C-alpha positions as CSV (number, residue, x, y, z in Angstrom):
1,M,128.7,167.9,50.2
2,E,126.6,170.7,51.7
3,N,123.0,171.1,50.5
4,K,122.1,174.1,48.4
5,R,119.7,176.7,49.5
6,T,117.1,178.7,47.6
7,C,117.1,182.5,47.6
8,L,114.2,182.5,50.1
9,Y,116.0,180.3,52.6
10,D,116.5,183.0,55.2
11,K,112.9,184.0,55.0
12,H,111.8,180.5,55.7
13,V,114.0,180.3,58.8
14,A,112.6,183.7,59.9
15,L,109.1,182.3,59.7
16,G,110.1,179.3,61.8
17,A,109.9,176.7,59.1
18,Q,111.0,173.2,59.8
19,I,113.9,172.7,57.3
20,S,115.0,169.3,55.9
21,P,117.1,168.1,53.0
22,F,115.2,167.4,49.8
23,G,116.7,166.9,46.3
24,G,120.1,168.3,47.4
25,F,118.5,171.4,48.9
26,D,117.6,172.5,52.5
27,M,113.9,173.1,52.0
28,P,111.0,174.1,54.2
29,I,108.9,171.0,55.1
30,Q,106.3,172.9,57.1
31,Y,105.7,176.2,58.9
32,S,102.7,175.4,61.1
33,T,101.4,171.9,60.5
34,I,101.1,169.8,57.3
35,I,97.3,169.5,57.9
36,E,96.8,173.3,58.2
37,E,98.9,174.0,55.1
38,H,97.2,171.2,53.1
39,N,93.8,172.6,53.9
40,A,94.8,176.1,53.1
41,V,95.6,175.0,49.5
42,R,92.4,173.0,49.2
43,Q,90.2,175.7,50.6
44,A,91.8,179.1,49.9
45,C,95.4,179.7,48.8
46,G,98.9,178.6,49.7
47,V,102.3,179.6,48.4
48,F,105.3,177.3,47.9
49,D,109.0,178.1,47.3
50,V,109.8,175.7,44.5
51,S,113.0,177.4,43.5
52,H,114.9,174.1,43.9
53,M,113.3,172.9,40.6
54,G,115.6,172.9,37.5
55,E,115.1,174.9,34.3
56,V,116.6,174.3,30.9
57,T,116.1,176.5,27.8
58,V,116.3,175.1,24.3
59,K,116.4,177.5,21.3
60,G,117.4,177.3,17.7
61,K,116.5,175.9,14.3
62,E,116.0,172.3,15.5
63,A,114.6,173.0,19.0
64,E,111.3,171.4,18.2
65,K,113.0,168.4,16.6
66,Y,115.3,168.0,19.6
67,V,112.5,168.3,22.2
68,N,110.4,165.7,20.4
69,H,113.5,163.4,20.3
70,I,114.0,163.4,24.1
71,F,110.3,163.8,25.2
72,T,107.5,161.2,25.2
73,N,104.8,163.8,24.5
74,D,104.5,165.6,21.2
75,V,105.1,169.3,20.8
76,S,104.9,169.5,17.1
77,G,102.3,172.0,15.9
78,A,101.9,173.4,19.5
79,K,100.7,177.0,20.0
80,D,102.9,179.6,21.6
81,G,102.4,179.4,25.4
82,Q,101.2,175.7,25.4
83,V,102.6,173.6,28.2
84,F,103.1,169.8,28.0
85,Y,103.6,167.1,30.7
86,G,105.6,164.0,29.8
87,M,108.8,162.1,30.4
88,M,112.3,161.6,29.2
89,C,113.1,157.9,28.9
90,Y,116.1,155.6,28.5
91,E,116.2,153.3,25.4
92,N,114.8,150.5,27.6
93,G,111.7,152.6,28.6
94,G,112.9,153.4,32.1
95,T,112.3,157.0,33.2
96,V,115.1,159.6,33.2
97,D,112.7,162.1,34.7
98,D,109.2,163.5,34.3
99,M,109.0,167.2,33.3
100,L,107.0,170.1,31.9
101,V,107.8,171.5,28.5
102,Y,106.7,175.1,27.8
103,K,106.6,176.2,24.1
104,M,107.3,179.9,24.6
105,K,107.4,180.7,20.9
106,E,108.7,179.2,17.6
107,Q,111.8,177.1,18.3
108,D,112.0,178.4,21.9
109,Y,111.3,176.0,24.7
110,F,111.5,176.2,28.5
111,I,111.8,172.9,30.3
112,V,111.2,172.3,34.1
113,I,112.9,169.3,35.7
114,N,113.0,167.8,39.2
115,A,115.4,169.2,41.7
116,A,117.0,165.9,42.6
117,N,117.6,165.1,39.0
118,I,119.1,168.4,37.7
119,D,122.7,167.2,37.3
120,K,121.7,163.8,35.9
121,D,119.1,165.3,33.5
122,W,121.4,168.1,32.3
123,E,124.2,165.6,31.4
124,W,121.6,163.4,29.6
125,M,120.1,166.4,27.7
126,K,123.5,167.7,26.7
127,K,124.5,164.3,25.4
128,Q,121.3,163.9,23.4
129,A,121.8,167.4,22.0
130,E,124.8,166.4,20.0
131,G,124.2,166.8,16.3
132,F,121.2,169.1,16.7
133,D,121.3,172.8,15.6
134,I,120.2,174.2,19.0
135,D,121.4,176.4,21.9
136,I,120.7,174.5,25.1
137,Q,121.3,176.1,28.5
138,N,121.0,175.0,32.1
139,A,119.2,178.1,33.6
140,S,118.6,176.5,37.0
141,E,120.9,178.9,38.8
142,Y,119.2,182.0,37.4
143,Y,115.5,181.1,37.9
144,A,113.7,181.0,41.2
145,Q,110.1,179.9,41.3
146,L,106.9,180.4,43.4
147,A,103.8,178.2,43.2
148,V,100.6,180.0,44.2
149,Q,98.0,177.3,44.6
150,G,94.3,177.0,45.6
151,P,90.8,178.2,44.6
152,E,91.8,181.8,45.5
153,G,95.1,181.6,43.6
154,E,93.9,183.6,40.6
155,A,92.7,186.5,42.7
156,V,95.9,186.5,44.8
157,V,98.2,186.6,41.7
158,E,96.1,189.3,40.1
159,E,95.4,191.5,43.2
160,V,98.6,191.1,45.3
161,L,101.3,190.5,42.7
162,K,99.6,192.6,40.0
163,L,100.3,189.9,37.4
164,N,97.8,189.6,34.6
165,C,96.8,185.9,34.6
166,K,93.0,185.7,34.2
167,E,93.3,184.8,30.5
168,L,95.7,181.9,31.1
169,E,94.0,178.6,30.4
170,F,95.0,175.4,32.1
171,Y,98.5,174.2,30.9
172,T,99.4,177.5,29.3
173,A,102.1,180.0,30.0
174,K,103.3,183.5,29.0
175,T,106.1,185.9,29.5
176,I,105.4,189.2,31.2
177,A,107.7,192.2,31.3
178,V,108.1,193.6,34.9
179,N,110.6,196.4,35.6
180,N,112.7,195.5,32.6
181,E,112.7,191.8,33.5
182,E,111.0,189.1,31.6
183,I,109.3,186.6,33.9
184,I,107.2,183.5,33.1
185,V,103.8,182.8,34.6
186,S,102.1,179.5,34.0
187,R,98.9,177.7,35.1
188,T,99.5,174.1,35.8
189,G,99.6,173.1,39.4
190,Y,100.9,170.0,41.3
191,T,98.3,170.0,44.0
192,G,95.0,169.1,42.3
193,E,93.8,172.8,42.7
194,D,93.9,175.7,40.4
195,G,97.4,177.2,40.6
196,F,100.1,179.4,39.1
197,E,103.8,179.1,38.8
198,I,106.0,182.3,38.6
199,Y,109.6,182.1,37.3
200,G,112.0,185.0,37.6
201,S,115.3,186.2,39.0
202,H,116.1,185.7,42.7
203,D,115.5,189.4,43.4
204,F,112.1,189.3,41.7
205,I,110.9,186.2,43.5
206,N,112.1,187.6,46.8
207,A,110.0,190.7,46.3
208,Q,106.9,188.7,45.3
209,W,107.3,186.4,48.4
210,D,107.4,189.6,50.6
211,K,104.2,190.9,48.9
212,L,102.4,187.7,49.5
213,M,103.5,187.5,53.1
214,E,102.5,191.1,53.8
215,S,99.1,190.6,52.2
216,K,98.3,187.6,54.4
217,R,96.1,186.5,51.5
218,C,97.8,183.1,51.3
219,K,99.6,180.8,53.7
220,P,103.3,179.8,53.3
221,C,103.4,176.0,52.6
222,G,106.2,173.5,52.8
223,L,107.0,170.4,50.8
224,G,105.3,168.2,53.4
225,C,101.8,169.3,52.2
226,R,103.0,169.5,48.6
227,D,103.4,165.7,48.8
228,T,100.1,165.0,50.5
229,L,98.3,167.3,48.0
230,R,99.8,165.7,44.9
231,F,99.4,162.2,46.3
232,E,95.7,162.6,46.9
233,V,95.0,163.4,43.3
234,G,97.2,160.6,41.9
235,L,100.1,162.6,40.6
236,P,103.4,160.8,40.5
237,L,106.7,161.7,42.3
238,Y,109.9,160.8,40.6
239,G,111.8,158.2,42.7
240,H,108.5,156.8,43.9
241,E,105.9,156.2,41.1
242,L,108.5,156.8,38.3
243,S,112.1,155.8,38.2
244,A,114.8,154.3,36.0
245,D,113.0,151.0,36.8
246,I,109.5,152.2,36.5
247,S,108.4,153.2,33.0
248,P,105.6,155.6,32.1
249,V,103.5,152.6,30.9
250,M,104.1,150.8,34.3
251,A,103.1,154.1,36.0
252,G,99.8,154.3,34.1
253,L,101.0,157.4,32.2
254,S,100.7,156.1,28.7
255,M,98.5,159.0,27.7
256,F,101.6,161.2,27.9
257,C,103.6,158.9,25.5
258,K,102.7,159.7,21.9
259,L,103.7,156.4,20.4
260,D,102.3,157.4,17.0
261,K,104.9,160.2,16.6
262,E,107.9,159.6,14.3
263,E,110.5,158.9,17.0
264,F,111.7,159.5,20.6
265,I,114.1,157.9,22.9
266,G,112.5,154.8,24.4
267,K,109.6,154.6,21.9
268,E,110.4,151.1,20.8
269,A,110.5,149.8,24.4
270,L,107.4,151.6,25.5
271,T,105.5,150.4,22.3
272,K,106.4,146.8,23.2
273,Q,105.3,147.3,26.8
274,K,102.0,148.7,25.6
275,E,101.4,145.9,23.1
276,E,102.7,142.9,25.2
277,G,101.8,144.2,28.6
278,V,104.0,144.8,31.6
279,K,104.8,142.6,34.6
280,Q,104.1,145.3,37.2
281,R,101.9,148.4,37.4
282,V,101.4,151.3,39.8
283,I,98.0,151.1,41.4
284,G,95.9,152.6,44.2
285,I,95.1,150.7,47.4
286,E,92.7,151.5,50.2
287,L,93.3,150.0,53.6
288,K,90.3,148.8,55.6
289,D,91.9,150.2,58.8
290,R,93.5,153.5,59.9
291,A,97.0,152.2,59.7
292,I,99.4,154.2,57.5
293,P,101.3,152.5,54.7
294,R,104.7,153.9,54.0
295,N,107.1,153.8,51.0
296,G,108.7,150.3,50.8
297,Y,106.1,148.4,52.8
298,A,105.2,145.1,51.2
299,V,102.0,144.3,49.4
300,V,101.0,140.7,50.2
301,V,98.6,138.1,48.8
302,N,98.3,134.7,50.5
303,G,101.4,135.3,52.5
304,E,103.5,136.2,49.4
305,K,104.9,139.6,48.5
306,V,103.5,140.8,45.2
307,G,104.7,144.4,45.3
308,E,105.5,147.4,47.5
309,V,104.2,150.8,48.5
310,T,105.5,153.8,46.6
311,T,103.7,156.5,48.6
312,G,101.2,156.2,51.4
313,Y,99.3,158.5,53.8
314,H,96.1,158.8,55.8
315,T,94.6,161.4,53.5
316,I,93.8,164.8,54.9
317,S,91.0,165.7,52.5
318,N,88.8,162.6,52.9
319,D,90.1,160.7,55.9
320,K,91.2,157.5,54.3
321,S,94.3,155.3,54.7
322,V,95.5,154.8,51.1
323,C,98.7,154.3,49.1
324,M,100.0,153.9,45.6
325,A,102.0,150.7,45.1
326,L,103.9,148.9,42.3
327,V,102.4,145.4,42.1
328,D,102.4,142.4,39.9
329,V,99.7,142.8,37.2
330,A,97.9,139.7,38.4
331,H,96.9,141.6,41.5
332,A,96.4,145.1,39.9
333,K,92.7,144.9,38.9
334,L,90.2,147.2,40.6
335,G,88.5,145.4,43.5
336,T,91.3,142.9,44.1
337,E,91.8,142.1,47.7
338,V,95.4,142.4,49.0
339,E,97.2,143.1,52.3
340,I,99.7,145.7,53.4
341,Q,102.4,144.5,55.7
342,I,103.2,147.2,58.3
343,R,105.9,145.9,60.6
344,K,104.8,142.4,61.8
345,K,101.1,142.9,61.1
346,T,99.2,142.7,57.8
347,F,96.2,144.9,57.1
348,P,93.3,143.9,54.7
349,S,93.1,146.3,51.7
350,I,91.5,146.6,48.3
351,V,92.7,147.9,44.9
352,V,91.1,151.2,44.0
353,K,91.6,154.1,41.6
354,K,94.8,156.1,42.2
355,K,92.9,159.4,42.3
356,F,91.8,159.4,46.0
357,Y,90.5,163.0,45.7
358,D,88.9,164.8,42.7
359,K,91.0,167.5,41.0
360,H,89.7,171.1,40.9
361,Y,91.8,172.5,38.0
362,K,90.4,175.4,36.0
363,K,89.4,173.9,32.6
């Protein structure tokens, strides 16, 4: 089966982007170098085509009830424009996906899901919708999305795109009418920097991309640096730090699981995990060498495997060899000495906090 392409694909090719498959799409991995693009986001402004992400709309009398049923976080009593991060879980506590839920207005929700999970999530969400008085739509084909990220992001969105975003607080969104089209602008970010997400039709997003490129106020960035950026600040990636086998509790994301709300799918299992403890946890590890740990490499103690790396890099922002790893809880405490096996050699390492670089979100 051929990979899908976003509406900006031809523009990426024209810019000389390195294209690779990701989540069922042919996506730009880098245009110049991952280091250059990473530093552009940390120091100034970068723009990402994230049109591969999925979008689902939920409206109707029981929209709030339905969202709370499938979502670990709690949207009850939320203000219009509030954005929530959380997970959808299976009954056993395993993760269907992590996602953002936007409360646009009363009984009107906009949900953003991961590209690789669109089909799976949509089938799951449709099935769970049975019996609820709602209208649920998979809007992934309609929406394209740009992410404008970095300390200069606000100025770029305001001055280049002429979109009013100054009053947006962190984790809020709003709809804006532009040329008879309703677009959505939010302020969340998946990079550890201040950032904006712009959702609109393919034509609208194409026009915004062109404006950004003509302005030269921000650098086009690929998914390569998107991964290094999110990793440095300890943000999870589905399929690595979260999966059907890795629950939010195991991933250290219990704060996004509101176990005191009336009900949601997986609540019983997650409550049990929280009360009784889990066998494995996702932790941070720093190597005492410059070797680079990769996904799947073994974490070893006294010659025995006690876990494996989920994501690893030599960080660009602070020059450290670090990784996140799923390990047995007996070896998950801060300061615990472990080893990372890289090919036939083991490298001494120590358990540290997962946030390898401080976030710079606007609060």
